Backbone as ProteinMPNN parsed JSONL, in Angstrom:
{"seq_chain_A": "MDSTYPLARATDAHRRMESSTNVGKIILSAATAISQA", "coords_chain_A": {"N_chain_A": [[38.679, -0.993, 2.311], [36.727, -3.271, 1.346], [33.761, -4.557, 0.537], [30.014, -3.809, 1.811], [27.709, -4.764, 3.102], [24.339, -4.989, 3.641], [22.707, -5.61, 7.157], [20.513, -7.826, 6.512], [21.529, -9.273, 4.796], [23.826, -10.595, 5.621], [24.414, -13.282, 5.503], [25.445, -13.517, 3.051], [27.47, -11.726, 3.451], [29.659, -13.54, 4.979], [29.571, -14.886, 3.281], [31.124, -13.916, 1.339], [33.991, -13.893, 3.21], [34.596, -15.957, 3.733], [35.23, -17.097, 1.454], [37.733, -16.044, 0.314], [38.505, -13.528, -0.968], [38.192, -11.565, -0.948], [39.614, -7.904, -0.418], [40.363, -6.29, 1.851], [38.2, -4.856, 4.831], [34.988, -6.523, 5.682], [32.053, -4.607, 5.349], [28.979, -4.801, 7.866], [26.146, -2.948, 6.942], [24.043, -1.823, 9.688], [22.215, 0.515, 9.859], [19.272, 2.707, 9.704], [16.062, 3.249, 7.986], [14.773, 6.627, 8.974], [11.268, 7.041, 9.332], [9.303, 10.077, 8.895], [7.21, 10.879, 10.362]], "CA_chain_A": [[37.196, -1.358, 2.467], [36.379, -4.365, 0.424], [32.456, -4.42, 0.419], [29.526, -3.382, 2.206], [26.589, -5.133, 2.9], [22.98, -4.648, 5.311], [22.27, -6.552, 7.875], [19.828, -8.659, 6.315], [22.337, -10.097, 3.765], [24.933, -10.917, 6.466], [25.079, -14.54, 5.102], [26.129, -12.998, 2.258], [29.026, -11.232, 3.485], [30.073, -13.961, 5.596], [30.688, -16.138, 2.23], [32.176, -13.53, 0.763], [34.762, -13.086, 3.781], [35.077, -17.475, 3.728], [36.234, -17.267, -0.152], [39.418, -14.975, 1.221], [38.42, -12.696, -2.213], [38.267, -10.286, -0.34], [40.907, -7.304, 0.067], [39.938, -5.168, 2.561], [37.649, -5.071, 5.575], [33.635, -6.761, 4.802], [31.449, -4.061, 6.573], [27.765, -4.929, 7.732], [25.433, -2.061, 7.685], [22.662, -1.548, 10.409], [21.154, 1.713, 9.65], [17.414, 1.352, 9.358], [15.714, 4.92, 7.503], [13.894, 6.403, 9.504], [10.053, 7.52, 8.391], [8.592, 10.715, 8.927], [5.114, 11.182, 10.308]], "C_chain_A": [[36.995, -1.844, 0.845], [34.809, -4.541, -0.079], [32.034, -3.936, 1.377], [27.976, -4.257, 1.995], [25.413, -5.044, 4.055], [23.116, -5.65, 5.581], [21.739, -7.945, 7.555], [20.397, -9.911, 5.41], [24.087, -10.182, 4.592], [25.594, -12.49, 6.179], [25.825, -14.615, 3.885], [27.845, -12.362, 2.171], [30.096, -12.06, 4.242], [30.883, -14.828, 4.51], [31.534, -15.421, 1.788], [33.73, -13.513, 1.857], [35.371, -14.855, 3.872], [35.969, -17.539, 2.207], [37.306, -16.777, -0.405], [39.674, -14.356, -0.749], [38.982, -11.758, -2.236], [39.302, -9.171, -0.207], [40.612, -5.854, 0.683], [38.857, -5.427, 4.111], [36.081, -5.361, 4.441], [32.769, -5.714, 6.148], [29.843, -4.778, 6.894], [27.197, -3.852, 8.14], [24.608, -2.26, 8.685], [21.836, -0.959, 10.362], [20.124, 1.562, 8.957], [17.027, 3.169, 8.805], [14.846, 4.678, 8.678], [12.805, 7.696, 9.33], [9.609, 8.644, 9.643], [7.066, 11.107, 9.297], [4.588, 12.554, 10.491]], "O_chain_A": [[37.046, -1.277, -0.246], [34.716, -4.68, -1.298], [32.853, -3.475, 2.172], [27.324, -4.329, 0.954], [25.686, -5.038, 5.255], [23.488, -6.59, 4.879], [22.193, -8.986, 8.031], [19.96, -11.057, 5.304], [25.177, -9.869, 4.113], [26.73, -12.878, 6.451], [26.651, -15.489, 3.621], [28.812, -12.439, 1.414], [31.249, -11.632, 4.298], [32.024, -15.289, 4.533], [32.688, -15.838, 1.685], [34.705, -13.076, 1.245], [36.577, -15.0, 4.075], [37.111, -17.961, 2.024], [37.892, -17.097, -1.439], [40.595, -14.636, -1.516], [39.811, -11.182, -2.94], [40.255, -9.724, 0.34], [40.626, -4.729, 0.183], [38.911, -6.622, 4.4], [35.849, -4.947, 3.305], [32.793, -5.9, 7.365], [29.479, -5.421, 5.909], [27.367, -3.464, 9.296], [24.25, -3.426, 8.52], [20.707, -1.347, 10.658], [19.871, 0.795, 8.028], [17.669, 4.134, 9.221], [14.379, 3.677, 9.222], [13.113, 8.882, 9.225], [9.545, 8.393, 10.846], [6.117, 11.508, 8.622], [3.374, 12.759, 10.464]]}, "name": "protein", "num_of_chains": 1, "seq": "MDSTYPLARATDAHRRMESSTNVGKIILSAATAISQA"}
């Protein structure tokens, strides 16, 4: 795995992929925090 980005930074993850400097998978994390009421 090369790096992990939150979904909100998908543009940054795409730039990383296009730069061809990654050495592995680039992960987009869509996990969100669940607030407890």
